Backbone bond lengths (Angstrom), bond angles and torsions (degrees), N, CA, C in turn:
res aa  C-N    CA-C-N  psi(-1)  N-CA   C-N-CA  omega(-1)  CA-C   N-CA-C  phi
1 X - - - 1.462 - - 1.528 108.35 -
2 X 1.333 117.09 131.92 1.470 119.93 177.60 1.524 110.57 -63.88
3 X 1.315 115.33 158.84 1.464 120.52 173.58 1.524 109.00 -147.88
4 X 1.325 115.76 154.91 1.453 120.75 179.97 1.525 110.86 -71.29
5 X 1.320 115.00 145.38 1.457 121.33 171.76 1.527 108.52 -70.92
6 X 1.312 116.09 169.39 1.467 120.70 176.74 1.529 110.16 -59.08
7 X 1.335 116.85 -42.90 1.467 121.73 -179.57 1.532 111.09 -62.09
8 X 1.332 116.91 -46.19 1.468 120.38 178.90 1.519 110.96 -63.05
9 X 1.324 116.48 -42.32 1.468 120.70 179.40 1.524 111.03 -60.49
10 X 1.325 116.54 -44.09 1.465 120.58 179.60 1.523 111.61 -63.29
11 X 1.327 117.57 -41.19 1.466 120.92 179.15 1.517 111.05 -68.21
12 X 1.331 117.29 -40.25 1.455 120.75 179.13 1.531 111.03 -64.92
13 X 1.322 117.42 -31.32 1.467 121.66 179.24 1.524 112.04 -62.89
14 X 1.338 118.64 -19.74 1.468 121.60 179.38 1.522 111.93 -83.23
15 X 1.331 116.41 -1.01 1.474 121.55 -174.74 1.526 112.03 -100.15
16 X 1.309 114.07 161.72 1.461 122.93 175.96 1.528 109.54 -54.96
17 X 1.313 116.70 147.32 1.469 121.46 -177.30 1.527 112.70 -57.86
18 X 1.335 118.98 -33.24 1.470 120.27 178.21 1.527 111.04 -65.28
19 X 1.331 117.32 -39.97 1.463 120.02 176.80 1.526 110.53 -66.32
20 X 1.299 116.65 -39.59 1.475 119.74 177.80 1.522 109.98 -61.66
21 X 1.320 116.86 -43.47 1.470 120.60 179.39 1.523 110.89 -60.60
22 X 1.330 116.34 -46.81 1.469 120.49 -178.07 1.524 110.92 -62.19
23 X 1.320 117.20 -51.11 1.463 119.22 -174.29 1.526 112.57 -74.12
24 X 1.317 117.96 -25.66 1.462 119.40 172.96 1.523 110.96 -70.05
25 X 1.297 116.98 -23.71 1.471 120.90 173.63 1.525 110.47 -81.83
26 X 1.325 117.71 -43.07 1.466 122.14 -179.63 1.528 110.74 -57.93
27 X 1.322 117.73 -43.24 1.469 121.64 -176.13 1.528 111.69 -62.62
28 X 1.301 117.86 -19.03 1.470 120.49 179.08 1.529 111.88 -67.40
29 X 1.351 116.52 -24.34 1.468 119.29 -176.81 1.520 114.13 -122.71
30 X 1.332 117.48 -21.47 1.461 121.09 -178.41 1.524 109.38 -131.30
31 X 1.317 116.35 124.13 1.462 119.35 177.60 1.528 108.27 -70.00
32 X 1.301 116.29 129.40 1.461 120.78 -178.01 1.524 109.86 -150.48
33 X 1.316 114.46 166.02 1.463 121.22 -177.17 1.523 109.16 -127.61
34 X 1.309 116.91 130.11 1.461 121.52 174.53 1.528 106.71 -81.26
35 X 1.312 115.76 119.70 1.462 121.22 -178.77 1.517 111.85 -89.72
36 X 1.341 115.34 -36.92 1.462 118.82 -178.22 1.518 110.37 -165.26
37 X 1.313 114.33 141.49 1.454 121.89 172.27 1.518 106.66 -114.05
38 X 1.332 115.88 -110.78 1.468 120.07 177.04 1.528 110.03 -64.67
39 X 1.327 114.59 140.80 1.473 118.49 173.51 1.518 110.05 -135.04
40 X 1.310 113.99 146.72 1.458 121.16 179.99 1.529 110.38 -72.03
41 X 1.315 115.81 163.99 1.464 120.82 176.33 1.527 109.61 -61.36
42 X 1.322 116.92 -38.42 1.469 120.40 179.61 1.531 110.77 -61.53
43 X 1.317 116.21 -44.56 1.474 120.73 178.62 1.528 109.63 -64.99
44 X 1.328 117.18 -40.64 1.461 121.39 179.17 1.524 110.17 -61.38
45 X 1.324 116.81 -44.21 1.466 121.05 179.49 1.525 111.12 -63.06
46 X 1.319 117.26 -38.70 1.466 120.82 179.32 1.527 110.66 -65.32
47 X 1.327 116.88 -42.33 1.471 120.44 178.16 1.527 111.27 -65.45
48 X 1.328 115.64 -38.74 1.465 120.85 177.66 1.527 109.72 -64.12
49 X 1.315 117.17 -46.26 1.469 121.54 -179.65 1.522 111.87 -61.87
50 X 1.332 116.61 -33.13 1.462 121.32 -179.77 1.529 112.60 -83.17
51 X 1.348 117.06 -3.26 1.462 120.60 179.36 1.516 114.28 83.27
52 X 1.343 117.31 13.99 1.460 121.29 -179.09 1.523 112.65 -94.48
53 X 1.323 117.32 -2.05 1.455 121.57 178.81 1.519 108.91 -147.80
54 X 1.308 115.69 151.46 1.467 121.84 175.05 1.524 111.50 -96.94
55 X 1.315 115.94 -2.67 1.466 122.28 -178.65 1.518 108.12 -107.50
56 X 1.348 116.39 126.89 1.472 118.89 -176.28 1.526 113.60 -86.40
57 X 1.331 118.11 -14.23 1.458 120.83 178.97 1.516 114.25 83.36
58 X 1.324 117.45 -10.00 1.469 121.19 -179.72 1.527 108.98 -110.31
59 X 1.331 116.68 -64.00 1.469 120.28 178.38 1.525 110.55 -68.12
60 X 1.318 115.11 -34.92 1.457 120.59 178.81 1.518 108.34 -138.82
61 X 1.330 115.51 126.40 1.461 120.17 176.82 1.511 109.90 -82.96
62 X 1.297 115.45 143.89 1.457 120.87 178.43 1.518 111.62 -93.47
63 X 1.309 114.91 169.86 1.460 121.11 179.05 1.533 111.31 -64.62
64 X 1.332 116.85 -27.99 1.469 121.00 176.91 1.528 111.85 -72.49
65 X 1.329 116.98 -20.81 1.463 120.99 -174.99 1.521 113.23 -84.20
66 X 1.323 117.61 -6.92 1.458 121.50 175.74 1.524 109.33 -78.30
67 X 1.315 115.48 157.62 1.448 119.77 176.18 1.524 108.58 -131.42
68 X 1.324 118.09 110.65 1.456 126.70 3.08 1.523 111.46 -71.65
69 X 1.321 114.89 157.61 1.463 120.72 -178.41 1.524 111.23 -64.60
70 X 1.320 115.18 137.18 1.457 120.76 176.63 1.525 111.13 -94.65
71 X 1.340 115.79 7.04 1.462 121.64 178.79 1.521 109.69 -140.49
72 X 1.315 114.08 155.45 1.454 121.12 176.94 1.523 108.43 -141.53
73 X 1.309 116.48 142.50 1.458 121.40 172.34 1.518 106.46 -103.88
74 X 1.325 115.91 123.95 1.454 121.65 -175.96 1.521 108.77 -143.38
75 X 1.325 116.30 140.86 1.460 121.72 -178.66 1.523 110.43 -131.12
76 X 1.332 116.56 148.31 1.463 119.03 173.82 1.529 108.93 -64.68
77 X 1.334 115.29 142.71 1.461 120.74 -175.09 1.523 110.34 -114.75
78 X 1.330 118.32 138.92 1.452 127.45 -0.07 1.526 111.38 -70.43
79 X 1.302 116.04 149.84 1.461 121.34 -174.56 1.525 110.45 -79.92
80 X 1.332 115.09 127.90 1.466 122.21 173.53 1.530 106.03 -125.50
81 X 1.319 116.52 96.02 1.467 122.13 -174.34 1.525 112.53 -61.13
82 X 1.317 118.51 -19.60 1.470 121.86 -178.00 1.528 112.46 -87.23
83 X 1.321 117.91 -11.27 1.462 122.05 -175.67 1.531 110.49 -99.06
84 X 1.336 115.74 79.00 1.470 119.62 -177.32 1.527 111.80 -66.35
85 X 1.329 117.95 -28.83 1.474 119.94 178.45 1.523 110.95 -60.90
86 X 1.308 115.92 -36.09 1.460 120.00 179.12 1.528 110.89 -67.20
87 X 1.335 117.36 -38.54 1.467 121.00 176.86 1.531 110.61 -65.57
88 X 1.321 116.74 -38.59 1.471 120.76 178.14 1.528 110.55 -64.45
89 X 1.328 116.89 -45.00 1.461 120.78 179.22 1.531 110.54 -63.75
90 X 1.324 116.14 -41.05 1.454 120.84 178.43 1.536 110.65 -61.88
91 X 1.320 116.31 -43.23 1.471 120.74 179.79 1.525 110.62 -60.70
92 X 1.314 117.45 -40.42 1.473 120.16 177.86 1.528 110.49 -59.84
93 X 1.321 115.82 -41.60 1.465 119.87 178.60 1.526 110.65 -63.72
94 X 1.318 117.41 -45.11 1.464 121.36 -179.61 1.524 110.66 -62.46
95 X 1.317 116.35 -47.90 1.468 120.79 -177.78 1.527 110.92 -63.76
96 X 1.340 117.01 -42.25 1.464 120.86 178.82 1.526 111.14 -65.94
97 X 1.317 116.86 -40.63 1.468 120.78 177.93 1.521 110.07 -61.45
98 X 1.331 115.97 -46.81 1.466 120.71 179.18 1.530 110.89 -61.49
99 X 1.330 116.70 -45.01 1.468 120.62 -179.52 1.527 110.82 -59.91
100 X 1.319 116.55 -38.08 1.457 120.67 177.63 1.520 112.94 -65.44
101 X 1.311 116.27 -16.77 1.469 122.26 178.05 1.531 111.07 -105.15
102 X 1.337 116.82 9.36 1.470 123.07 -177.03 1.521 112.19 60.38
103 X 1.337 115.84 37.12 1.459 122.51 176.55 1.523 107.36 -117.94
104 X 1.324 116.50 128.45 1.463 120.50 -178.39 1.522 108.85 -96.34
105 X 1.334 114.98 126.84 1.460 122.89 -177.36 1.530 109.42 -118.85
106 X 1.314 115.96 138.67 1.470 121.68 170.45 1.521 106.92 -105.54
107 X 1.324 115.22 135.58 1.460 121.55 -179.63 1.524 109.53 -107.99
108 X 1.315 117.21 142.80 1.459 122.75 -178.68 1.519 115.12 -71.27
109 X 1.313 117.66 3.89 1.466 121.57 173.04 1.525 111.75 -104.43
110 X 1.342 116.41 -3.57 1.464 122.75 178.92 1.528 108.20 -153.74
111 X 1.325 114.90 68.03 1.464 121.52 -173.66 1.524 113.27 -55.18
112 X 1.333 117.05 -38.86 1.470 119.60 -176.89 1.532 112.63 -87.59
113 X 1.327 117.28 -0.07 1.464 124.15 175.72 1.521 113.22 56.50
114 X 1.346 116.57 33.53 1.461 119.61 179.39 1.534 113.02 -95.83
115 X 1.325 117.23 2.01 1.461 121.52 179.58 1.521 114.02 84.94
116 X 1.331 117.30 -8.54 1.460 122.07 178.99 1.526 108.27 -98.63
117 X 1.333 116.03 108.99 1.461 119.63 -177.92 1.526 112.20 -90.10
118 X 1.332 117.02 3.96 1.471 120.16 -179.88 1.520 112.57 -94.10
119 X 1.327 117.82 -6.35 1.469 120.19 -175.97 1.533 112.72 -102.15
120 X 1.320 117.16 17.49 1.461 120.82 -178.83 1.527 110.45 -86.89
121 X 1.317 116.49 140.22 1.467 120.66 174.74 1.517 111.65 -93.04
122 X 1.330 116.28 -17.64 1.457 121.26 -179.72 1.526 107.86 -145.22
123 X 1.311 116.85 115.97 1.456 121.18 179.33 1.521 110.66 -98.28
124 X 1.310 115.20 132.32 1.456 122.94 174.74 1.526 105.34 -134.65
125 X 1.325 115.04 80.58 1.459 121.20 -168.41 1.523 115.01 -68.30
126 X 1.320 118.04 -9.63 1.470 120.66 178.09 1.525 111.84 -101.93
127 X 1.316 117.69 -2.51 1.469 122.49 -173.32 1.527 112.33 -91.18
128 X 1.325 115.46 129.69 1.468 123.17 174.92 1.512 107.08 -133.43
129 X 1.342 116.60 134.93 1.462 119.37 -179.72 1.517 110.44 -139.71
130 X 1.308 115.60 154.83 1.456 121.75 177.68 1.520 110.09 -73.94
131 X 1.318 115.23 145.78 1.470 121.73 178.92 1.516 107.50 -121.52
132 X 1.317 115.14 132.46 1.453 119.66 173.41 1.513 107.97 -95.41
133 X 1.308 116.38 112.69 1.474 120.46 178.65 1.496 111.75 -97.07
């Protein structure tokens, strides 16, 4: 059974308890790596400046900027950035796992949650965030 590394565990600890519950369940069946949980405003601004985020962290705070973080970046491991199909399959597993726990997750490959991944203007295939319905 896969398990999180020390680094992934520490990053996941910065996240909301619902995200921790979901990803602690996901890791039981799919090897994955937590890339980031909570992030500082400085880190958010750097990602925005580099074009990796649409949120600047100053005018608008992101879900990662909350404490605990309401978002987590997680990728299937080993990471192959060129294999988008693998990220899509992983997202389905995460979303289904969360749904089974009555937790609603938004994925950065389907921001509007309509099931159509071709209508996105900005893809963030490692991003998962809690949704308040």
